[in-house]
N, C-alpha and C positions, 0 to 999 in steps of 0.2 A: 579674198579670204574674210569671212565674217567673224565677228567677235564670238569667242567660244566660252562656254562655261564648264568648269571642272565639276563633275558630279561626285560629291562626297556623301554617300549614304550615312544615315545617322550613326550606325554602329561603328563603322570604320572612321567616320569623321572625328568622333571623340578621341580615337586613338591616333589618328594621323595628325591632328592639330590640337595643341593645348595652348590656352590663352590665359594670362593672369596679369594682375597688377604687379609691377616691379617694386622691389624694395627701394624706398626713396622716391617712388612715383614713376610713371611711364608704363609702356605696354611691352609685355613679353609674349613672344609667339614661339612655341616649341613644336617640333614636328619630326616625323620619321622620314629620313631621306629615301628609304626603301619604298616598296609598294605599300599603299595603305593596308593596314592589318584588317583582317576580317574575322579572325578567331576570337571567340568570346574572352579568352584569357590572355589576349595580346597585351603587352605592357603599354602603359600610357607614357609617352615621352615627357621628361621634365620640361617645364615651360621655359627654362632658361637655356634650352638646347641650342637655339640658333639666333633669334632676332630679338634685339631690344631697341625700343624707341624711347629715348630718354626725354625728360621734361624740357631739355634745351633743343630738342629736335634731332640730336645725333642718333644715327642708326648704327648699331654694332652687329656685325654678322660673323658668326663662327663658320668658317669654311672647312669642310671635312676632308678636303683633298690637299696633298702636299704641293708646294710651289717649287718647281725645279727648272724654271725658265720657260715653261709652256704657257704661262699667262692664266693659270687657274684662278688666282685671287681676283684678277681683273674681270675676266669674262663672267664669272659667277656673280660678282658684285654688280655687273652691268644688268644681268637678268633680273636680279632682285630689285635694283634701283628703278629699272624700267617699269615693272608691274606695281611696285609700291609708289612710284611717281615721286622720287626724290632725286636730287642732284648727286652725282658721283662724289662730290666733295663732302656730302653729308654722311657718307658711309665709311665706317672704319671696319676693316677686315682683320680677323684674328684666326689663328689655326685652332681647329677644334681638338679637344683631347681624344685619346683613344676610346673607341666604343663601336664595335661592329653592330650592336643592337640599334644604336642611335644614328650612326653615320655610315652604315654599310651602303655601298653602291647598289642601286637598283639592278644594274647589269652584272656586277661581280659579287654581289651579296655582302662581301666583307668591305672593310674600310681600306680600299686599295686604290692607289693612284697609278693607273696603267691601262694598257689596252685601248688608248685613246677614248676612254669611257667616261671621263669626269664630266665633261659638258653634256654629253648625251644622257648621262644618268641624272643630271641636275635640272635639265631643261623644263620638264613638266612640273616637278616639285617646286622649284623656286618661283616659277610663274604663279603657281597656285598660292603659295605663301604670300608673295607680294600682293596679289590681287585680294587675298583675304584681309591682310592688314589694311590695305587701302579702303576696302568696303567698310570695315569697322570704324576707321577714322571718319569716313564720310557719315556713317550712321550717328556717331557721337556729335558731329557738328550739326547735322540736321535736327537732332533732338534738342540741342541747346538753342538753336534758332527757331525751332518749331516749324520746320519746312520739310518738304518731301526730300528724301535722299536723292531722288532722280533729278532734282533741280540744282544739285551741287556738282561741282567738278573739282579735280585736283591738279596741282601743278607745282613741281619742285618743292615738295614738303609743305604745301598749304592746301587746305580745303577752301574752295571759293564758291560763294553764292552770288552769281553775276547780277541777278535781278535786284539785289539790294546793295551791291558793291561791298559785301562783307567778306572777310577772309580770316582764317585762323591757322596758325602754325600747327604742324603735327604735334610738336612738343606740348602745346597748350591742351591738346585733345587726348594725348596718349593715355592718361589715367582713366578718363571717362570711356575711351574706346575699349579698355580692358573689360568693362562691364557689358559691352554689347554682345548680342548673340553671334556665334561663329556662323557665317553664311554657308548654307548648304551648297550653293552653286556660285562660287566666286567667278565673276566675269573677267575674262582675260582681255587685254587690249588687242585690237586689230593690228596687223603689221603696218598698216598705213598710219597708225597713231604712234609708232615707235619714235622716240627721240634719242634713245641711247643704243638699243639693239640695232646692229648693222652699221654703227658708226665707229671710226678709229679712235676710241676713247684712250687717253693716255694710261699706261699701266700704273697700277697703284704701288708696285714695288720698285719702280725705277728710281725715284729720288734717293731712297736710302742706299741703293746700289751704286749710285753716282757719288754720293758724299761719304761713303764708307761706313755708314752706320748699320748696314744690313748685317744680320747675324746668321751665318751658316753653321751647319753642324760642327765644322772644324774650328769655329770661333768661340765655342762655349768656354766660359771661364768662370765657374762658380768660385766663391771665396775659398781660399786655401787650396786650390787645385794644384796637383803635381802632374807631371807629364810622362807618358809611357810610350816607348817604342816596342812594337810587338813583332814576333816572327813565328811562323809555323814551319813545319818540316819542308825543306825544299822539294822533297819527293812527294808527289801527290798522294795524300792519304796516310803519310807517315806520322809517327808519334814521337814524343820526347822519351829518350832513354835515360839520360843523365845530363846535369848542368854543372859546369865549373864556373863559378861567378867571381873567383878571386881577383883576376885581372880587371874585370869590369868594375868591381867595387873600389878600385884604386883611382878611378877617374873622378876628377873634381865635379861635383854636382850630382853624381849618381847616389841615389838614396836606398834603393832596394832592388833585388832581383827576385822575380817570382815565376812560377810556371804551373801549368796544368798538364794533362796528358797530351794535349794537342797544340800547345803554344807556350812560348816563353816571352817575358816582358821585362824590360829594364825601366825602372821608374827614377826620374830625376827632377831636379829643380827647374829644368827647362828642356825643351825638345832636343836641343843639340847635345846636351849632356846624355840624355837617354839614348840617342842614336849612337853616340860614340861608345857608350857602354854596351849597347847591343852588338856593335861590331867587334868588341873585345871579348864577348862571351864565347865560351867553349861549350858547344852542345854536341852530345852524341845522340844520334837519331836512330830510331827503329824505322828503316826505310820501307819495310812492308812489301806487299805483293807487286807494287808498281815500279820497283827499283830498275827494271830493265825495259819499261814501257817506252815505245817510240811512236812517232806519227805514222810510220809505215805499218805498225801493228794496228793502229786505229783505222787506217784506210782499208787494210785487208779485212778486218773484222766487219766493217760496214759493207764492203763488197760481198762478203759471204752472206750477210743478212739479206742483201738485195736478191739473192738467189732463192730465198724462201718465199713461200706463198704468204701473202699478208692478209690481215683482217679487212673485210669489205667495208669501205667508208662510203662509197657512192656507186650506184649502178643504175644506169638508164639504158634501155634498148638491149641489143644483143651484140656485144663486142666480138665474141668468137665468130659469129656468122659474118659480121662485117669484115673481119680479117681474112676469112676464107674467100670472100668475094672481091677483095681489093685488087685494083690494078697494080698497085705497088705498096710498099710498106716502108715506113721510116721507123728507126729504132736507134736511140742513143742513151748513153749513161752520163749523168751529171754528178760531179763531186764537189761538195762545198766544205770548207775547212772550219776549224774552231775559230771563233772570234771573241775578242775581249770587248768590254764596254768602254774602258779608257776614259771615264768621266774626268773632267778637269779637277774636281775635288776628290782626293783619295778618301778612302773610308776612315771614319773617325767616330768615336763614341766616348762620351764622358759619363762616368758612373760614380755615384756616392752610395756605398752600401753601409748600412747600420744593422744592428741586431734585428730590428723589427720593421725596417723600411728601406726602400731603395729609390734613388732618384736618378733619372737617365736623361741626357741631352744628346741628340743626334739629328741627322736628316734622314728620313725614311719614307719610302713609298707605301709602307705597310705599318702604320704607326701602332695599330692594335696588335699585330703580330709581334712587333718589337717589344711591346709591353709584356706579352705572353712569354717571349724568349727570355726576358730579364727575370720574370717571375720564376720560370722553370730553372734557370741557372742559379738563382739565389735560394730557391726553396720557399719563397715568400708567397703569400696569397696575392692574387692579382690586384686587389684594392690597396695593397701596401706598396705598389710600384707606381711612382709618378713619372710620366714621360713628357718631355718637352720636345716637340718636333719642330726643328728649325728649317731654314731655307736649305735647299739641296743645290750643290754646285754640279748639277748633272745627275741624271738617274739612269736613263736608257734601259731600265730593267734590272740593273745590278742591285739597286736599293729596294727591289721587290723581295730580296732575301734579308733575313734578320740574323744571319750567322755571326756577323761582326758585333751585334748587340749582345748575343749570348756569350760570345768569347770574352768581351769586355766585362760583362757581369760576373762571369766565373772567376776571372782574374781579380776583379775589384773586391771580391769576398776576402781576399788574402791580405788586404791592406786597410789601414784606417784613413778616412778622409777621401775627398773626391779625386779621381784620377782621370785624365784625358788619354785615351788609348788611340794612337794614330798609326795607321798603316802607311808604310813608305809606298811610293809609286810602284816599286818592284814587288812588294808584298801584295799590293792591290792587283797587279796584273798577273801575278803567278798563282794567285789563289782566288781567281774569279769564279763566277757561275757562268761558264762560257756558252755562247751559241754553239750547239753541238755539231759534230760532223753529221752531214746529211747527204745521203746518196739517193739518186732517183734514176729509174729507168722509164723512159717514155716511148711507147709504141703507138704509131698512128697508121691506121689503114687509110689509103688514099684512093680516090676514084680516078677515072680517066681524065677528068678536068683539073686534077691536082688539088681537089678539095678533100678535107678529112671526112671519112665515113665513121671512124671511131677513134676514141682516145683512151689509151690504157696507161695509167701512171701508177707505178709502184714506188713507194718511198720508204726508206729505212731511217728511223730517227727515234730518239727517246720519247717516251710518253711523259712529257714534263707536266702536263695538266693532271695526271694521276696523282702527282705529289703536290703540285702547286694549287690547283683549283679544280677539284674533281667534277664540278658541274659542267666543265668544258671537255668532257669525254663521254663517249657513248659506245657501249658494247666493246670496250677495250681500245677504242680508237681515240687518239688525241685529236679533238676537232680543230684545234689551232694548227696542228702539224699538217693538216690536209686542206687548210684554207687556201683558196685561189689555185687549187691544184689542176684546174681545167680552164680557168679564165671565164670571161663573160660570153663565150662564143656558142653559136648554135651548132652543136655537134650532136647528132642523133643518138649515138651509142657511146657511153662513157663508163669506165670502170676505174675507180681510185682504190688502191690497196695501201694499207698501213702496216709495215713490219716494225714491231716494237723492238728497237735495238738500243739498249742502254750502254752508256759509257762505263768503263771500269769503275768500281767503287773507289772514291777518292778524287776522281775527276768529275767535279761538279758541273752540271749543265743547267741552264735556266733560260729566262726570257731576255731577248735582245731587241732593241728598238725595231719594231715592225713585225716581230715574232714570225709566225708561219709564212705570211706573204713575202718576207724578205728572201725566203728560200724558194718558194714556189713561183712567185711572179717572174723571177729571172728565168726559171726553167720554162714556164709556160710561154712567155713572150719570146724567148729564144727559139723555141720549137715553131711557133707560129711564123716567126720571121724566116726560119729555114724553109718552111713549107712554101711560103710566098716566093722565095728565091728559086726553089725547085720548079715552081709553076710558072716562073718568068713573070710574076705579077708584082706590082707596086705593093710594098708592105701595108700601106694604109688602105688601098683598094681591096686587098685580100681580106683584111680584117672587117672592113665595112660590109662585105658580102655575107658575113657570118654573125651579124649583130642585130638582126631584126627583133630579137627578144630582149634586147638590152638598150632601150632608148636613152637612158641617162648616160651610159658609157659611150654610145654613139654620138651624143651631143658634145661631150667633152673632147672626143676624138676630132670631130669636125672643127671645134673651136681651136684646138691646139694646132691643127693643120693650117688653119687660116693665120694664126698669130705667128707661127714659126717660119712661114714662107716655105713650107714643105713643097718640094718639087723644083724650087729654084736651083739653078746649077751651082755647084761648089767646085773650088779648085782641086787639083790633084792632091791626094793626101788628106783630104777633109771628108767627113761623112756625117750623115744624120741618121739617128735611130729613134724609133718610136716604141712606146710601151703603154699599156693600160694596166690599171690596178684598182679593181673594185673591192674595197676592204674598209672595215671599221665604220660602215654606214656612209662612206664617201665614195666618189667615183673620180678617178684621176687619170688623165692622159698626159704624157710627158714626151717631149722631143729633146734629144741631146745632140749637140754639134761638137765634133771633136776634130783635132788636127794631129796627124801622125807623121813623124819624120822617118826617113829611110832606116835610121838606127832602131826604130821601134819606140823611141821616146814619144810620149803623147800628152796632150792636155785636153781637158774638157773646156770648150770655149763659151758655151751657152747652154742654158737649160730653159726651156719654155714649158710651162705647166698650165693646164686647164683643170679646174676642180669644181665639181658639184658636191658641196658638203651640206646641202640643205640650207636652212636659214642661217645666215652668218651673224654671229653675235658681235665679233670684232674683226674686221677685215685685216687690220694690221697684224693681229695674232695669227690669223690664217696664213698670211704671206710669210711671216717669220717662221712658222712651223714648217711650211713647205720648203723654204730656203734652207733651214737647218737640217731638215730631213734629207734633202738632196745632197748636202755636203757630207752628211754621215754616210749616205750610200756610196758616193764617189770615193770616200776614204776606203770603204770596204773593197771596191773594185780595184783601186790602185795598190793598196797596201795590206788589206786585212787578212792576216793569217797567223794563228798561234800554232807553234810546233812544240813537240815533246821529244826529249832525248834522255834516256836513262831515268825516266820517271819525272823529269824536271821540265817545266815550261821554260823555253829558251829566251823568250822575249821578256823584257823587264821595264822598259821605259820608252819614251817616244823616239829614241834613236833606233831601236830595234822593232818598234811597233808604231810606225809613223801614222799621223793623221793629216788630213788635207791642211795645207798652210794657206795663209791669206793670199800669197802671190800665185797660188795654184787655183784659187777659187774662181769658178766661172760666173758670168753674169746670169742672174736668175730672174725670169719674168713669171709672174703668177697672175692668171686670169680666172676670175671667180664667176661661175654661172649663177645668175639670180634664181632663187628657188623658194618655194613655200613649204618644202618638206621639213620634218624635224631635223635638227642638226646632226651631222655625222662627226667622226673624229678626224683630226688633221695632223696629229703629232707623228704618225707613223707611215701612212701610205706614200708620202713623198720619198722616203728611204727606199722602199721596195721598187717604186717606179723608176727611180734614178739608176739603180743597179742594172735593171733590165734595159733601159733606154741607152745608157752608155755602152753596154756590151753590144747592142745592135748597131750603134753608131760606129764602133770600132770595126765591126764586120764590114759595114758599108764603105769605110775608108780603106780597108786593107784586103778584104776578101777572105780574112782568116776568122773562122768560127771557133770560139773557145767555149768549152762547157765546164770549166772549173774556174775557181777564183783563188787568189786575185789574178788580175791580168797584168803581167809585167811587160816592160819593153822587149824583153827577150822573146816573148810570145809573138810579137808583132814585127820583129826585124825582117827586113826584106832579104830574100835569099841571095 
């Protein structure tokens, strides 16, 4: 791969990149994280938006994405440091303030950390910025030495002129570099020149997480803060009717009881006093329309929706004709339950409201939306709301919502001084934005050789993107909901239908780690596995025969087969399953090995994954994300199910909604395919592939095919 130059035409260059002298000296480089603007009236980004090179050579980088364990701070600093040609130790990373205009993702438009999009969105922009800064520093050195810029090179924060053995630190040149022209064609490094990209650089957030100095949303403690325990109506969508605070106010440390239409809060000198006060509170609720709602109601409604004709999402060939000509037909219905996010850190938001300003501390995947939620709740203009986005103790899509910020701000208006509002684990789990009930019917026309002639997939699900991110819907179809609905296979006739089926008002649904593919990959890969079994074919060979148009998927399949020992004999009660997941710009193949006892008790012994995610910035981050994603997926297979009775979510903590424990965790091997393609996302495809691979492995071990989740030992018990 040759060196590449980013072409920034004059009009857009002035708006994409702003350069100036920093106060106190140094070089400031500001730029828009989105696509370079072309409109004549596009705003010029402030020059302190992103990068500062100080006179001492330190580089400060404002990262627009939240850090929730996925390595965003490290990987993006690596990209910048690589192209700027500084050591990682010279870079200080800070969280950027809220601004969709300045920090909006090129892929998601807004300042959103999700969809495995952070690195994908930053890749081109950060390389261009780093290369621009490097070129300007070289130009400044060349001017001072009166030599050609092409005779200079850079290395770890220095410009070097080898012919005369001279060198200058970036800090010495930063002020002069600010006066240099912004290059129209900043030249990017060749991959062969990378010293940081592709290397397992240590994470920048690890030391403070080890020594306890890391500040998460729940750790915010501004001066004078009081502590609040909050509670919404136990019935989904219910409201507050009346509050009797007499007993709560007798508890030592309780300071005040407040409420809005949708929540009550007890404020105390400490969290324990607030929680004791909340337990003593007597609240009468308006339970509303969901007072008798049950899981059976939700399942029946989704089944009815599945009988409706859906909006056309994909159509190739003639499915009707293929079904008429089929030698046989496969048709099955799949039912997937509500799932909670169950992040380790419960929701928390600290707010200090005053007459003319509001200050907010929290951990959010949507910091600009959080600012807007606080502004709306307080009635203040956006510029009067200051937001501090701290580390997240897990997001998984739950913190893509700003409901907890709005709730905290509405309550904070009723008190003086800063208050930390913390949801209990039970409150967090019972008022989640759940992965919704999803039902699918898949019909496959099969030829005389057992191969699919056509693929018809109708799915009933909410149109979450209509609310959350409208650019990801088309003609009424939620494009995320239908992602991976037919897999990477060469099937000549395909019809995907989307039936919009919303949950009852008050039962909130949202994005869950892996989003659409976590639903559809399990369904698609289960069906393909069933078809292979019907045809008497090996599941890998069956897939390979249908993947001529998917070379990257075929390559990861071949690699995972090699590394997993596919085809080697296993003892009775053990099984292997395979699954593919082409999603988020990455291509994943996964093999799961399981052991099942006659009682049905089972464990996942081993996960082997092959991934082509394009150019890898940090292989340790890739491996960690696949490992974590696989654990998340296995948890869903074994335990994941939220149920509703009398309008109330029945699960409340890890005793009733378990997650995979360390003793249950399998060995995970991750094999990365070398690639020169642009980076893909890695935070989510591992979850989807693990769900499907484990389900197929359980079939291989027991002969029992299950089309709903979770899979309990009772489902697998020998007759």
